[in-house]
Structure formats: structure tokens, C-alpha cells
N, C-alpha and C positions, 0 to 999 in steps of 0.2 A: 073740077077741079079734084075731086078724089081720084077722077086717070090720071091726072100728072103729077098726085103724089104714089099713085102704082104704079107709074113707070118710075116713075125715083128710084125707092125702095128696089124694083127689079132692078139699076143699073149698078145703085148702091151694088147688090150682093152682087153680079159682075163683079165691080170693084171688088171685097172683098173678099171672095172669091177664087181671083190671080192671086191677088196680095199674098192670102194663105200659105200659094199653090208657090209661091220666093221664095214665102217664110219657112216650107217644107221644103225647101230642093235637096235636093242628099246626093245629089248628081259630083260626079269627083273630074277631074283634070288630066291628063296621061303622067300629072306625075303620082297622084292619088289622094292629091289632094279638094278637099271641099271646094266648087266651085262660089260660094254662096256662104261671107264672111261672117261668124258669131255675132259681130258687129252690123252690117247687109238683111242681113235674117231681125233683130232689135230695130232696124229701123222697118220690114216690111211687119211686126205684127204694129205697130206704134199707126203705122197705117191700116189696122185690120182694125185698132178700135178707133181710134180716129171713126173712123167709114164707119164703124158700131154704135158710137154715138150722135154720130151726123143719121143715117138711120133712124134710133131711138124717138132724134128732137122731133124729126119729118112727121113717123107717124101717131104724134101728140097732139103736134099742130101746124099751122104752114104759115111761117114769116117768112114773108117772103126772101126779103129783105138780108133772116140771119140762115136763112138757107146760102143764101149765095155766099155769104161772108164762107157759111161752111165749107160754103163747095171749093170756092179759089181756096184757103189753106188748102186743101183735101187734095188737089189740085194741083200748085204748091209742090207743101209733103212729095209726093208719088213722081214732082219733074223731078226735083232731085235724087230722092231711090233710085232714080232710071237713067241719071248721071250718075252716080256714083257705082250703081250696075257698072256700066259701062266701061268709067274709065278705073277703076277698082279700088278710088278714096271714098273717105268715108267722110265730106264737108255737108254739114245740116246744120239747120236753125231752130225753131221755134215755134 
């Protein structure tokens, strides 16, 4: 059980780092405009925050059904954010 918890925490740490990289993206396009809009940054910051909450929850207890629910919500948030990145729109739900 402890090994599974550590693996989940490591994997979530990678998700947190990925979200942070997207949120901090300061690249500009050929027009000199930011490639990540303020709204997109906000989405990725929310993902960072939720990832941190899930990591905290896992480190305190191991409720399998709650972890499954949390991971499904996190996956949905990431999928919506990635779709937003690709389409350039901001169509998210909580």
C-alpha cells in the first residue's frame, strides 16, 4: 500500500510540474503576443492547486474511492485544459 501511495504522489508531482510549466509559459508567437492567455494560465493554476489538494489527501489517508473520484476530476480538468490550449478557447466547467 505504501509503495502505491508513493507512486501516486510521484506521478502527481509530475502532473503538478507540467501544469506549472503551462501556467508559466512566457513564449510569444510571431506577432509578439503571449501564446498562453491569462484565462489559460488561470486554468492551469487551478489544476496545480487541485493536484496539490489531491496529493495532500493521499499523503494523509488512502481512501480508494475518494482517490478514484479525485483522479477522475483531475483528468477531466487536464483534458479540458489541453483542449483549450489546442482550440484557443476557454470552455471549462468545475
